[in-house]
Short mmCIF file of the C-alpha atoms (twelve columns), coordinates in Angstrom:
data_MODEL
# 
_entry.id   MODEL 
# 
loop_
_atom_site.group_PDB 
_atom_site.id 
_atom_site.type_symbol 
_atom_site.label_atom_id 
_atom_site.label_alt_id 
_atom_site.label_comp_id 
_atom_site.label_asym_id 
_atom_site.label_seq_id 
_atom_site.Cartn_x 
_atom_site.Cartn_y 
_atom_site.Cartn_z 
_atom_site.pdbx_PDB_model_num 
ATOM 1  C CA . PRO A 1  89.643  105.622 106.593 1 
ATOM 2  C CA . ALA A 2  92.789  104.691 108.354 1 
ATOM 3  C CA . LEU A 3  96.291  104.268 105.761 1 
ATOM 4  C CA . GLY A 4  97.771  101.545 107.743 1 
ATOM 5  C CA . GLY A 5  97.188  98.262  106.552 1 
ATOM 6  C CA . ASN A 6  94.874  99.804  103.957 1 
ATOM 7  C CA . PRO A 7  94.689  97.455  100.910 1 
ATOM 8  C CA . VAL A 8  94.068  100.153 98.621  1 
ATOM 9  C CA . VAL A 9  97.525  101.729 99.861  1 
ATOM 10 C CA . GLN A 10 99.219  98.389  100.199 1 
ATOM 11 C CA . GLY A 11 97.713  96.412  97.144  1 
ATOM 12 C CA . LYS A 12 100.660 95.468  95.076  1 
ATOM 13 C CA . ASP A 13 99.023  97.729  91.924  1 
ATOM 14 C CA . PRO A 14 99.221  101.059 93.565  1 
ATOM 15 C CA . THR A 15 96.716  102.395 90.742  1 
ATOM 16 C CA . SER A 16 93.428  102.605 93.240  1 
ATOM 17 C CA . LEU A 17 95.800  104.956 95.341  1 
ATOM 18 C CA . ILE A 18 97.268  106.959 92.848  1 
ATOM 19 C CA . HIS A 19 93.530  107.036 91.276  1 
ATOM 20 C CA . VAL A 20 92.393  108.474 94.484  1 
ATOM 21 C CA . LEU A 21 95.625  110.942 94.297  1 
ATOM 22 C CA . LEU A 22 94.573  112.355 91.387  1 
ATOM 23 C CA . ALA A 23 90.782  112.259 91.213  1 
ATOM 24 C CA . GLY A 24 89.978  112.160 95.332  1 
ATOM 25 C CA . SER A 25 87.497  110.181 96.574  1 
ATOM 26 C CA . ALA A 26 84.186  110.243 98.380  1 
ATOM 27 C CA . LEU A 27 83.073  107.656 101.008 1 
ATOM 28 C CA . GLU A 28 79.223  108.268 102.170 1 
ATOM 29 C CA . GLY A 29 77.958  107.913 105.591 1 
ATOM 30 C CA . THR A 30 76.033  105.363 107.074 1 
ATOM 31 C CA . LYS A 31 73.802  105.037 109.519 1 
ATOM 32 C CA . SER A 32 76.384  103.703 111.912 1 
ATOM 33 C CA . SER A 33 78.821  106.050 110.862 1 
ATOM 34 C CA . PRO A 34 77.114  109.192 109.538 1 
ATOM 35 C CA . SER A 35 80.509  111.204 108.658 1 
ATOM 36 C CA . SER A 36 81.502  111.086 105.106 1 
ATOM 37 C CA . PHE A 37 85.032  110.631 104.034 1 
ATOM 38 C CA . THR A 38 86.250  113.369 101.368 1 
ATOM 39 C CA . MET A 39 89.576  112.955 100.153 1 
ATOM 40 C CA . PRO A 40 89.761  116.380 97.659  1 
ATOM 41 C CA . ALA A 41 91.589  115.722 94.357  1 
ATOM 42 C CA . PHE A 42 95.319  116.919 93.857  1 
ATOM 43 C CA . GLY A 43 95.673  115.645 90.226  1 
ATOM 44 C CA . TRP A 44 95.549  119.208 89.030  1 
ATOM 45 C CA . ARG A 45 98.149  120.704 91.436  1 
ATOM 46 C CA . LEU A 46 100.632 118.210 91.416  1 
ATOM 47 C CA . SER A 47 102.724 116.989 88.994  1 
ATOM 48 C CA . ASP A 48 103.562 112.725 88.149  1 
ATOM 49 C CA . GLN A 49 106.524 112.668 90.582  1 
ATOM 50 C CA . GLU A 50 105.049 114.575 93.522  1 
ATOM 51 C CA . VAL A 51 101.747 112.231 93.269  1 
ATOM 52 C CA . ALA A 52 104.552 109.501 92.850  1 
ATOM 53 C CA . ASP A 53 106.899 110.779 96.065  1 
ATOM 54 C CA . VAL A 54 103.336 111.041 98.370  1 
ATOM 55 C CA . SER A 55 102.254 107.303 97.335  1 
ATOM 56 C CA . THR A 56 105.271 105.811 98.029  1 
ATOM 57 C CA . PHE A 57 105.321 107.410 101.462 1 
ATOM 58 C CA . VAL A 58 101.967 106.486 101.972 1 
ATOM 59 C CA . ARG A 59 102.449 103.012 101.029 1 
ATOM 60 C CA . ALA A 60 105.927 102.749 103.114 1 
ATOM 61 C CA . SER A 61 104.256 104.232 106.721 1 
ATOM 62 C CA . TRP A 62 102.573 103.342 108.921 1 
ATOM 63 C CA . GLY A 63 103.499 99.954  109.003 1 
ATOM 64 C CA . ASN A 64 102.527 99.549  105.215 1 
ATOM 65 C CA . THR A 65 105.090 97.320  102.854 1 
ATOM 66 C CA . GLY A 66 103.725 98.611  99.288  1 
ATOM 67 C CA . ALA A 67 106.396 98.873  96.881  1 
ATOM 68 C CA . PRO A 68 107.884 102.530 95.534  1 
ATOM 69 C CA . VAL A 69 105.502 104.264 92.893  1 
ATOM 70 C CA . SER A 70 106.923 105.827 89.801  1 
ATOM 71 C CA . ALA A 71 106.466 109.041 87.955  1 
ATOM 72 C CA . GLU A 72 105.904 106.406 84.743  1 
ATOM 73 C CA . ASP A 73 102.757 104.640 86.868  1 
ATOM 74 C CA . VAL A 74 101.319 108.357 87.642  1 
ATOM 75 C CA . ALA A 75 101.165 109.146 84.320  1 
ATOM 76 C CA . LYS A 76 99.928  106.027 83.168  1 
ATOM 77 C CA . VAL A 77 96.756  106.301 85.264  1 
ATOM 78 C CA . ARG A 78 96.347  110.213 84.763  1 
ATOM 79 C CA . LYS A 79 95.615  109.074 81.066  1 
ATOM 80 C CA . THR A 80 92.611  107.235 82.372  1 
ATOM 81 C CA . VAL A 81 91.583  110.204 84.707  1 
ATOM 82 C CA . THR A 82 89.366  113.259 84.112  1 
ATOM 83 C CA . VAL A 83 91.551  115.634 86.191  1 
ATOM 84 C CA . SER A 84 89.770  119.565 86.650  1 
ATOM 85 C CA . THR A 85 90.567  122.391 88.099  1 
ATOM 86 C CA . PRO A 86 88.506  123.414 91.525  1 
ATOM 87 C CA . GLU A 87 86.105  126.231 90.726  1 
ATOM 88 C CA . LEU A 88 87.394  129.636 92.616  1 
ATOM 89 C CA . PRO A 89 85.756  131.992 94.384  1 
ATOM 90 C CA . PRO A 90 85.371  135.387 92.294  1 
ATOM 91 C CA . GLY A 91 88.418  137.121 92.619  1 
ATOM 92 C CA . ALA A 92 90.496  134.180 93.794  1 
ATOM 93 C CA . SER A 93 93.999  133.383 92.231  1 
ATOM 94 C CA . LEU A 94 95.842  130.072 91.945  1 
ATOM 95 C CA . LYS A 95 98.958  132.432 91.640  1 
ATOM 96 C CA . HIS A 96 101.016 133.064 94.274  1 
ATOM 97 C CA . GLN A 97 101.305 136.250 95.823  1 
ATOM 98 C CA . ARG A 98 104.191 137.887 97.659  1 
# 
């Protein structure tokens, strides 16, 4: 879905946006729009400050006028969300290799 003018992005309370960034989201396709929209979860990968930074950026871009999001805002939502590390294929690693 478009981020510009999106009520989840611009709402006074950023909880829904933070939740989507932490836990991901999926909108099933419909008859008139058969493709589904999927947002992967990033809570396993991003710190509270990083989620706050992304949220603030989205809330201030594309004509949006949402207020900044703090790491404390994210920490409150993180306590209510189940965040799990994705299952990796055999032999895969999340560690950075040089």
